[in-house]
N, C-alpha and C positions, 0 to 999 in steps of 0.2 A: 205622426207630421213623416211623409214621405222622403226617401233619401234626395240629397242635392245632386242636382245634374252637373257631371263632370261639364267643367269650359271647353268649348272648342278648339279653346286657343291652345290649351296643355296641350293637345294631341300637333299641332304644327310646330311647337317647339322642337329645334334641334341643337342637343345636349355633347356637343364635341370640342370643347377646352373647358378648362378652367372657369367658375364663374366668377367672374373680375368683371366690375362695374361696368363697366364699356362694351364687356358680350352679353351681359344681359339686355343693358338696352338695345344693342346691332337687331339681338334679335328679337325681342317683344316690338323694335317697328319694323323689320323685316315682315313677320309676319300677318301684324297690321296692313302695310301696304301693298304685301302682296294679294290682296283681297279673297282672302280662304276664310277670312272671318265676318261676319257682319257687323254691321253697327249696333252697339249696346250689349254685344259679346262680352260677359262679364270673364275679368281679370283675377284670379281668386290669389292675393296677394302669397297667402301661406304655402299653396300649391306651387306654384311658378318657386317661391324658395326652397320647396326640399328641391325641385328638379332640378334646381341651378347649385344643391347643395349649402346655400349660403343664409346668412341671417338675414329678416325681413327688410334690415338696415338698406341693403344695396337695391332689393328690388324696388321699395317705396321711392329711393333717390330715383331707378329709371324711370320709373312711374310719373313724377313729378316733370322730368324732363318731356317727356311724352306731355304730357299736361299742357305744357308750358307751349309745344310746340302743336294744338288744338288736335291732338291724336286720342287722346285720352280722357275720360272725366274722371271724376271725383266727388261721389256725395258721402257727408260724412254718417251715414248710415244705413247707405247703398254699394257700398265698398264702388271697388275701380272697374267700367267699362269700356271697350270700346267709341271715341265719341259721334254721335249722330247728328247729320246736318240739316238745318230746315231748309227747304226749297230757296225761300229767300236768302241763307247764308252759303248756300251755294249757286246760287246766282252769283250772287258776289264775289266767292272766292275765283268764278269765271273770269272779274271783271277784271280783278287782279289780276289774274296770268296773263289776261290780253294784254294790259296796259304794259306788262313787264316784258314779257315776249316782244310786242310790238317798238319799245324804246333798243333792240340788242338787236332786229333784225337789219338794220342799213350796215351796221358795223359785222354782223356777222358773214353777210354775203357781202361785203367786198374786202373782209381780210380773211376766207378760207383758205385754207391750204385743198393741193391734191385728195389728200388722206382725207378732211372734212366733206369735202366734198362725194367722195368716194364713201365715205361713212353715211352721209345722206340717200345715195345711191342703193346703198344696200339694205337701208331702215326699210327705204319703201319699197324694196321689192319680197321681203317677211310682212308690209302691210298687205299685197297684192296678194299674197298667200295666205295669208289670212282669211281675204274676201272670198276667194275662191274656194278656201276649208271652211268656209261660213263657221268659224270658230271665234267668237264675241271675244273671250278672253286674251286670245291669242292677238286679235284688234285693238284690245282696250290695252295691253304691253305694250307693244307696238307702236300705236299711235301717240303716248308719251317718247318713247325712245325716236320717234321722228321731228318731236318739235326742241328735243332736246337736241337731235344733231342740226337743228336748222339755227340754233342759237347759242351752242355754246363756242362757235368758232368764235363770238365778238370778246371771247377774251374779257369780258364786264363780269367779275366772278364774281362781286358782293351781289350785282345785282341777278347773276344765275344762280346765286345761293338764296335770295329773297324769294328768286321764283319757283324752285325745288321745294321751299317749303312752303311755297301758297299752294301747290301741285300735291306736292302729301297731302293736304287736310281733304282734299275732294276723294283721294285715293279709295276708303272704305265704302264710297257709294260705288265703284266700277262704273261709269255713266253708259261706258260705251258698249261696256256688256249687257246695258236693261233696255237700249235703245232697238230701233228696229232692223232689220237687216239694209233694207231703203235704202237709212239714214246713215247705215255705216257706209253705202258704196255713194251718198252723194258727199258725205265730208271728204273720203279718198280721193275724188275728183279734186275737189280743192287741194289736199297734199298734192297729189301727180301737178297742180297746175304752180303751187308753191314751188316747189321742188324746181319745174323749168327756169325761173325767173330766179329762183337761188342760183342756178349753176348758171345762168346766162347775168350772172352781179345786175339785172335789171330791177334795182332797189324799188321804184316809181310800182310797175308790175306786183314784187313782191306786196309790199305796201299796202295795195289794192284790193289783195288776194286776202291777203290776212286778212283785211278786214271783215270781206264778205266770209270768209269762214267763220271767223266769230258770231259774226251776227246769225249764220245758220246751224250755230254750236247753240246759242241763247234760245234760236226755237224749239232744236231736238233736245234740250236740258229740261226745257220746258213743258216735256209731254213723260220726263218720269214718274212712275208711279207714286201717289204720297199716301197707302195704305197698305203697302210691306213691307214696314220695316226700317226701308232703303232712309225713308228720309223725316224727320219729327214734325208733327201738326207745327203751325206757324204762331200756334199759344203756347208753346212748349217752355217756358224757359229755361229748363233744366239741362238743352241743350248747346246754350249759350255759357254755361258755366265751365 
């Protein structure tokens, strides 16, 4: 029997603190969310426990939490792995994200402080730099930061927590990395218009542009490849476990 391949996730873990449960949970979540390991990457319980110098119990508890967050799946005889969405599930999570974001935009635009407005301008500049550099990973990262900057000033903390959770579920796909440069440019055109409306506190315009942006997102997401392991086949019931 050939030797078992070492999980790519193990090499990404940073062990610079004692293996307390919250440290283990946070580090596993960080690696999954930064897109460094693709969906279906194996998460070997024993090896993770050895790296952190702990028993299997705190690692298993961390993985149970990540299963609840939709980031990890578990099969009784297949172990743990980074979750893989179907295309339909990905579309569904984008609808959830849109609904939650739209519910916060009016309050965010009207309540934004000078620091909030400056933060949005700064992250928009980083998005523009990612476009100029043709850096898909940076664009993906800063796109999320842009939407956080748009919604955070709402101070609707429970809603923002739900939005963060919904966004996290889609992160292993790294959607913006796998679309065309032209699509990223068009999406960023929307971002610029959203920023202008936000800065002007023009809620009606902001909501109108956000609606157009989300329709464009739906179209773009529909172009993601389904035969590369990013997304599961629609009839793969294991993706929903």
